[in-house]
LUMPANU-172778 format. One record per residue: x, y, z of N, C-alpha, C in turn; residue in one letter; chain. Coordinates in pm, 1 decimal, always signed. Each point is the difference from the previous one (the first is absolute). Example, Ala and Ser with C-alpha at 12.3 -4.5 7.8 and 13.67 -1.06 7.14 Angstrom:
<atoms>
npx: +1319.0&npy: -569.0&npz: +780.0&capx: -89.0&capy: +119.0&capz: +0.0&cpx: +90.0&cpy: +120.0&cpz: +0.0&r: a&c: A
npx: -35.0&npy: +105.0&npz: -72.0&capx: +82.0&capy: +119.0&capz: +6.0&cpx: -77.0&cpy: +109.0&cpz: +73.0&r: s&c: A
</atoms>
This chain:
<atoms>
npx: +82.6&npy: -100.0&npz: -3.6&capx: -77.9&capy: +90.1&capz: +5.2&cpx: +80.6&cpy: +115.2&cpz: +13.6&r: m&c: A
npx: -62.7&npy: +127.2&npz: -82.7&capx: +81.1&capy: +114.4&capz: +1.0&cpx: -16.9&cpy: +87.9&cpz: +136.3&r: t&c: A
npx: +71.9&npy: +73.9&npz: +41.3&capx: +9.9&capy: +84.7&capz: +144.2&cpx: -146.0&cpy: +90.7&cpz: -27.8&r: l&c: A
npx: -58.8&npy: +35.1&npz: -144.9&capx: -111.2&capy: +76.8&capz: +20.4&cpx: -124.4&cpy: -97.5&cpz: +77.9&r: d&c: A
npx: +5.6&npy: -122.1&npz: -35.9&capx: -108.7&capy: -83.0&capz: +29.2&cpx: +12.7&cpy: -35.4&cpz: +174.6&r: g&c: A
npx: +92.8&npy: +46.1&npz: +46.2&capx: +52.2&capy: -55.1&capz: +161.2&cpx: -122.2&cpy: +77.3&cpz: +63.3&r: l&c: A
npx: -51.3&npy: -81.9&npz: +104.6&capx: -104.4&capy: +41.3&capz: +87.6&cpx: +55.2&cpy: +95.7&cpz: +76.1&r: e&c: A
npx: -71.1&npy: +101.1&npz: +84.3&capx: +42.4&capy: +94.3&capz: +111.0&cpx: +38.6&cpy: -75.4&cpz: +104.7&r: y&c: A
npx: +146.4&npy: +58.8&npz: +38.9&capx: +68.3&capy: -48.2&capz: +125.8&cpx: +20.1&cpy: -148.5&cpz: +8.5&r: d&c: A
npx: +1.6&npy: -68.9&npz: -105.8&capx: +49.3&capy: -124.8&capz: -36.8&cpx: +147.8&cpy: -36.5&cpz: -38.0&r: r&c: A
npx: +85.4&npy: -54.2&npz: +91.9&capx: +135.2&capy: -40.2&capz: +2.4&cpx: +42.4&cpy: -93.4&cpz: -153.0&r: p&c: A
npx: +82.6&npy: +97.5&npz: -83.3&capx: +45.9&capy: -76.8&capz: -80.8&cpx: +167.1&cpy: +13.3&cpz: -37.0&r: a&c: A
npx: +57.8&npy: -77.8&npz: -102.8&capx: +110.2&capy: -25.3&capz: -8.7&cpx: +13.9&cpy: +75.0&cpz: -165.3&r: r&c: A
npx: +96.0&npy: +50.1&npz: -68.0&capx: +49.6&capy: +42.7&capz: -119.7&cpx: +44.2&cpy: -133.8&cpz: -68.3&r: i&c: A
npx: -66.3&npy: -47.7&npz: -76.6&capx: +80.8&capy: -99.5&capz: -79.0&cpx: +101.0&cpy: +22.2&cpz: -142.2&r: v&c: A
npx: -90.4&npy: +73.6&npz: -42.1&capx: +64.9&capy: +59.6&capz: -159.0&cpx: -37.6&cpy: +152.1&cpz: -14.4&r: a&c: A
npx: +76.5&npy: +53.4&npz: -75.2&capx: -23.6&capy: +127.7&capz: -31.5&cpx: +8.4&cpy: +46.8&cpz: -157.2&r: v&c: A
npx: -64.1&npy: +46.8&npz: -93.6&capx: +11.8&capy: +17.2&capz: -116.4&cpx: +62.7&cpy: +108.1&cpz: -32.3&r: a&c: A
npx: +123.5&npy: +35.0&npz: +22.2&capx: +85.2&capy: +102.6&capz: -4.2&cpx: -0.8&cpy: +80.9&cpz: -136.0&r: w&c: A
npx: -30.9&npy: -85.3&npz: -129.0&capx: +0.5&capy: +37.5&capz: -107.6&cpx: -132.0&cpy: +77.5&cpz: -17.9&r: e&c: A
npx: -108.5&npy: -16.7&npz: +80.3&capx: -109.7&capy: +61.0&capz: -58.7&cpx: -8.4&cpy: +153.6&cpz: +78.0&r: r&c: A
npx: +112.8&npy: +34.9&npz: +97.8&capx: +19.4&capy: +134.1&capz: +61.1&cpx: +111.1&cpy: +59.4&cpz: -62.4&r: l&c: A
npx: +5.2&npy: +136.7&npz: -1.7&capx: +54.4&capy: +92.0&capz: -67.9&cpx: +129.0&cpy: -39.6&cpz: +89.0&r: a&c: A
npx: +141.5&npy: +29.1&npz: -45.0&capx: +120.6&capy: -2.9&capz: +88.1&cpx: +9.8&cpy: +56.3&cpz: +140.3&r: s&c: A
npx: -10.0&npy: +107.4&npz: -37.9&capx: -18.2&capy: +96.3&capz: +131.7&cpx: -88.4&cpy: -21.8&cpz: +116.5&r: d&c: A
npx: -140.2&npy: -55.3&npz: -42.7&capx: -102.5&capy: -52.0&capz: +92.9&cpx: +48.9&cpy: -144.7&cpz: +51.6&r: e&c: A
npx: +92.9&npy: -51.9&npz: -66.3&capx: +24.1&capy: -144.1&capz: +31.9&cpx: +138.3&cpy: +14.0&cpz: +99.5&r: a&c: A
npx: +54.5&npy: +98.6&npz: -42.5&capx: +109.5&capy: +33.4&capz: +115.3&cpx: -44.4&cpy: +38.8&cpz: +107.2&r: k&c: A
npx: -102.6&npy: +99.2&npz: +23.0&capx: -28.2&capy: +32.5&capz: +125.0&cpx: -100.8&cpy: -96.3&cpz: +74.9&r: r&c: A
npx: -65.7&npy: -79.5&npz: -60.9&capx: -66.9&capy: -124.1&capz: +82.6&cpx: +112.9&cpy: -107.1&cpz: +53.4&r: l&c: A
npx: +103.1&npy: +8.5&npz: -81.3&capx: +76.9&capy: -104.2&capz: +71.8&cpx: +138.4&cpy: +62.8&cpz: +131.6&r: r&c: A
npx: -27.4&npy: +148.6&npz: -18.6&capx: +75.1&capy: +67.3&capz: +116.6&cpx: -88.0&cpy: -12.9&cpz: +124.0&r: a&c: A
npx: -115.6&npy: +9.1&npz: -18.7&capx: -128.7&capy: -9.1&capz: +95.1&cpx: +2.4&cpy: -157.4&cpz: +76.6&r: l&c: A
npx: +72.3&npy: -79.6&npz: -71.3&capx: -16.8&capy: -145.4&capz: +6.3&cpx: -88.3&cpy: -111.0&cpz: -35.6&r: g&c: A
npx: -98.7&npy: +81.7&npz: -106.9&capx: -79.4&capy: -68.4&capz: -73.0&cpx: +57.8&cpy: -79.2&cpz: -86.2&r: v&c: A
npx: +24.9&npy: -163.1&npz: +18.5&capx: +103.4&capy: -87.4&capz: -80.6&cpx: -60.8&cpy: -147.8&cpz: +56.9&r: d&c: A
npx: +21.7&npy: -100.6&npz: -92.7&capx: -14.9&capy: -138.0&capz: +75.7&cpx: +28.4&cpy: -11.8&cpz: +111.1&r: e&c: A
npx: -95.0&npy: -60.9&npz: +89.7&capx: +26.1&capy: -29.0&capz: +118.4&cpx: -51.5&cpy: +75.7&cpz: +112.8&r: g&c: A
npx: -28.7&npy: +125.6&npz: -49.4&capx: -52.0&capy: +82.4&capz: +121.7&cpx: -145.9&cpy: -27.5&cpz: +32.6&r: a&c: A
npx: -19.3&npy: +22.8&npz: +127.1&capx: -152.6&capy: -16.1&capz: +51.0&cpx: -39.1&cpy: +140.9&cpz: +7.9&r: e&c: A
npx: -151.8&npy: -45.2&npz: -39.5&capx: -63.8&capy: +163.7&capz: +28.5&cpx: -133.5&cpy: -24.7&cpz: +40.7&r: l&c: A
npx: -81.0&npy: +112.8&npz: -21.9&capx: -151.0&capy: -13.3&capz: +1.7&cpx: -78.4&cpy: +126.8&cpz: -21.6&r: a&c: A
npx: -109.2&npy: -23.0&npz: -93.2&capx: -82.6&capy: +121.5&capz: -33.4&cpx: -29.8&cpy: +85.9&cpz: +114.5&r: v&c: A
npx: +4.2&npy: +130.1&npz: +31.7&capx: -99.2&capy: +13.1&capz: +121.5&cpx: -70.1&cpy: +135.1&cpz: -46.3&r: i&c: A
npx: +6.1&npy: +48.8&npz: -109.2&capx: -102.3&capy: +90.6&capz: -48.3&cpx: -13.5&cpy: +5.6&cpz: -142.7&r: h&c: A
npx: -91.3&npy: +34.7&npz: -61.5&capx: -69.3&capy: +10.7&capz: -127.3&cpx: -58.0&cpy: +106.9&cpz: -38.2&r: r&c: A
npx: +38.7&npy: +74.3&npz: -84.7&capx: -77.5&capy: +118.4&capz: -42.1&cpx: -135.0&cpy: -32.6&cpz: -54.2&r: g&c: A
npx: -103.5&npy: +84.8&npz: +6.7&capx: -116.3&capy: -15.3&capz: +41.3&cpx: -57.0&cpy: +12.2&cpz: -165.5&r: v&c: A
npx: +22.0&npy: +71.0&npz: -77.1&capx: -58.0&capy: +45.2&capz: -115.3&cpx: +37.8&cpy: -109.0&cpz: -114.2&r: f&c: A
npx: -79.0&npy: +4.2&npz: -112.9&capx: +2.5&capy: -102.4&capz: -130.1&cpx: +107.9&cpy: -67.4&cpz: +2.2&r: g&c: A
npx: +139.5&npy: +43.9&npz: +7.7&capx: +125.5&capy: -74.9&capz: -41.0&cpx: +49.5&cpy: -75.2&cpz: +118.4&r: t&c: A
npx: -64.0&npy: +33.3&npz: +116.3&capx: +56.0&capy: -39.1&capz: +134.3&cpx: +150.2&cpy: +24.5&cpz: +2.5&r: r&c: A
npx: +57.7&npy: +81.2&npz: -49.7&capx: +150.5&capy: +48.8&capz: +31.9&cpx: -2.6&cpy: +121.2&cpz: +100.6&r: d&c: A
npx: +71.8&npy: +13.2&npz: +68.3&capx: +120.2&capy: -83.0&capz: +26.9&cpx: +27.7&cpy: -97.0&cpz: +96.5&r: p&c: A
npx: +41.3&npy: -108.2&npz: +4.0&capx: -6.6&capy: -93.3&capz: +114.1&cpx: +153.8&cpy: +17.7&cpz: +78.4&r: l&c: A
npx: -50.2&npy: -19.1&npz: +147.4&capx: +112.8&capy: +50.5&capz: +106.1&cpx: +24.4&cpy: -155.5&cpz: +47.4&r: a&c: A
npx: +102.6&npy: +8.9&npz: +7.1&capx: +47.6&capy: -168.6&capz: +23.0&cpx: +150.6&cpy: +39.3&cpz: +142.2&r: l&c: A
npx: -55.5&npy: -104.7&npz: +76.2&capx: +83.5&capy: -18.2&capz: +127.5&cpx: +87.9&cpy: -102.4&cpz: -52.3&r: r&c: A
npx: +138.5&npy: +65.5&npz: -13.9&capx: +119.5&capy: -82.3&capz: -14.9&cpx: +115.7&cpy: +9.2&cpz: +95.8&r: l&c: A
npx: +11.2&npy: -83.2&npz: +88.6&capx: +94.0&capy: +15.5&capz: +113.0&cpx: -63.1&cpy: +96.9&cpz: +83.2&r: g&c: A
npx: +76.5&npy: +92.2&npz: +48.5&capx: -54.1&capy: +96.5&capz: +65.9&cpx: -25.8&cpy: +126.2&cpz: -38.4&r: n&c: A
npx: +4.2&npy: +1.3&npz: -161.3&capx: -61.4&capy: +128.3&capz: -91.0&cpx: -162.1&cpy: -36.9&cpz: -46.7&r: m&c: A
npx: -38.3&npy: +103.0&npz: -28.3&capx: -121.3&capy: +27.7&capz: -71.9&cpx: +23.2&cpy: +46.8&cpz: -136.5&r: t&c: A
npx: -0.4&npy: -42.9&npz: -127.6&capx: +18.7&capy: +61.3&capz: -116.4&cpx: -115.5&cpy: -16.5&cpz: -59.9&r: i&c: A
npx: -24.9&npy: +124.6&npz: -99.1&capx: -98.0&capy: -14.6&capz: -98.7&cpx: +46.9&cpy: -54.4&cpz: -171.6&r: a&c: A
npx: -91.4&npy: -58.2&npz: -38.0&capx: +8.4&capy: -64.0&capz: -145.6&cpx: -82.8&cpy: +25.1&cpz: -89.5&r: l&c: A
npx: +22.0&npy: +6.8&npz: -92.4&capx: -106.9&capy: +25.9&capz: -124.0&cpx: -58.1&cpy: -157.2&cpz: -27.5&r: r&c: A
npx: -133.7&npy: +26.3&npz: -54.6&capx: -48.1&capy: -146.7&capz: -6.1&cpx: +71.4&cpy: -79.9&cpz: -130.7&r: r&c: A
npx: +27.9&npy: +88.2&npz: -94.9&capx: +84.9&capy: -82.3&capz: -129.1&cpx: +121.8&cpy: -46.8&cpz: +60.6&r: s&c: A
npx: +46.2&npy: +56.2&npz: +101.9&capx: +149.2&capy: -75.8&capz: +54.1&cpx: -50.9&cpy: -113.1&cpz: +83.2&r: h&c: A
npx: -120.5&npy: -14.0&npz: +33.5&capx: -10.0&capy: -70.7&capz: +113.9&cpx: -45.9&cpy: -146.6&cpz: -81.3&r: a&c: A
npx: -66.6&npy: +30.3&npz: -160.3&capx: -13.9&capy: -92.5&capz: -67.6&cpx: +159.5&cpy: -90.5&cpz: -49.1&r: l&c: A
npx: +88.1&npy: +41.9&npz: -14.1&capx: +128.8&capy: -16.7&capz: -31.4&cpx: +42.4&cpy: -87.9&cpz: +114.1&r: a&c: A
npx: -45.9&npy: -30.9&npz: +102.0&capx: +31.5&capy: -45.3&capz: +142.9&cpx: -71.0&cpy: -140.3&cpz: +41.0&r: i&c: A
npx: +79.6&npy: -113.3&npz: -38.7&capx: -84.0&capy: -128.5&capz: +61.4&cpx: +36.0&cpy: -22.5&cpz: +126.8&r: e&c: A
npx: -130.7&npy: -32.9&npz: +98.0&capx: +28.8&capy: -25.9&capz: +139.4&cpx: -36.8&cpy: -138.5&cpz: +29.9&r: v&c: A
npx: +33.1&npy: -66.1&npz: +83.1&capx: -75.8&capy: -100.9&capz: +79.5&cpx: -26.8&cpy: +27.4&cpz: +138.4&r: e&c: A
npx: -97.0&npy: -52.2&npz: +42.8&capx: -55.1&capy: +5.2&capz: +161.4&cpx: +64.7&cpy: -72.3&cpz: +67.9&r: l&c: A
npx: -11.9&npy: +72.2&npz: +130.6&capx: +80.7&capy: -79.9&capz: +83.4&cpx: -113.6&cpy: -15.4&cpz: +120.6&r: l&c: A
npx: +59.5&npy: -131.6&npz: +74.4&capx: -134.2&capy: -18.0&capz: +96.0&cpx: +55.2&cpy: +93.6&cpz: +111.9&r: d&c: A
npx: -137.4&npy: +14.0&npz: +114.1&capx: +0.3&capy: +72.4&capz: +97.2&cpx: +103.0&cpy: -51.3&cpz: +101.6&r: g&c: A
npx: +31.8&npy: -80.9&npz: +30.2&capx: +116.6&capy: -65.7&capz: +82.0&cpx: +119.2&cpy: +45.7&cpz: -14.0&r: a&c: A
npx: +44.9&npy: +11.0&npz: -133.2&capx: +143.3&capy: +35.1&capz: -36.7&cpx: +23.6&cpy: +163.8&cpz: +2.2&r: s&c: A
npx: -121.0&npy: +59.8&npz: -26.7&capx: -13.6&capy: +152.5&capz: +4.5&cpx: +37.7&cpy: +45.6&cpz: +129.5&r: h&c: A
npx: -72.8&npy: -80.2&npz: +103.2&capx: +4.2&capy: +45.6&capz: +136.7&cpx: +122.4&cpy: -13.3&cpz: +64.5&r: e&c: A
npx: +68.5&npy: -147.1&npz: -36.7&capx: +109.6&capy: +2.8&capz: +29.4&cpx: +117.3&cpy: +85.1&cpz: -29.6&r: a&c: A
npx: -16.5&npy: +60.7&npz: -127.4&capx: +92.2&capy: +99.3&capz: -44.3&cpx: -33.1&cpy: +156.1&cpz: +62.4&r: a&c: A
npx: -98.2&npy: -8.6&npz: +59.3&capx: -13.5&capy: +135.0&capz: +43.5&cpx: +54.9&cpy: +47.1&cpz: +139.7&r: a&c: A
</atoms>
């Protein structure tokens, strides 16, 4: 599933990023923020208007905003609640 389809506050791990779908400067910025394979995150807010842009993500101790178009390039897998709570 892509990050765009992740349910609110559901812990997930990034399994792949389609970097070629992003502009090189955007890809560089996301990597600098820690958005890469293996990172654990959760969607904590979505925009309320038609596009549901932007998404706010909890990534480690940070909250970052991400465009929906970027979220569509990020493949995630769900984490079970037990492993998420153990990491917290």
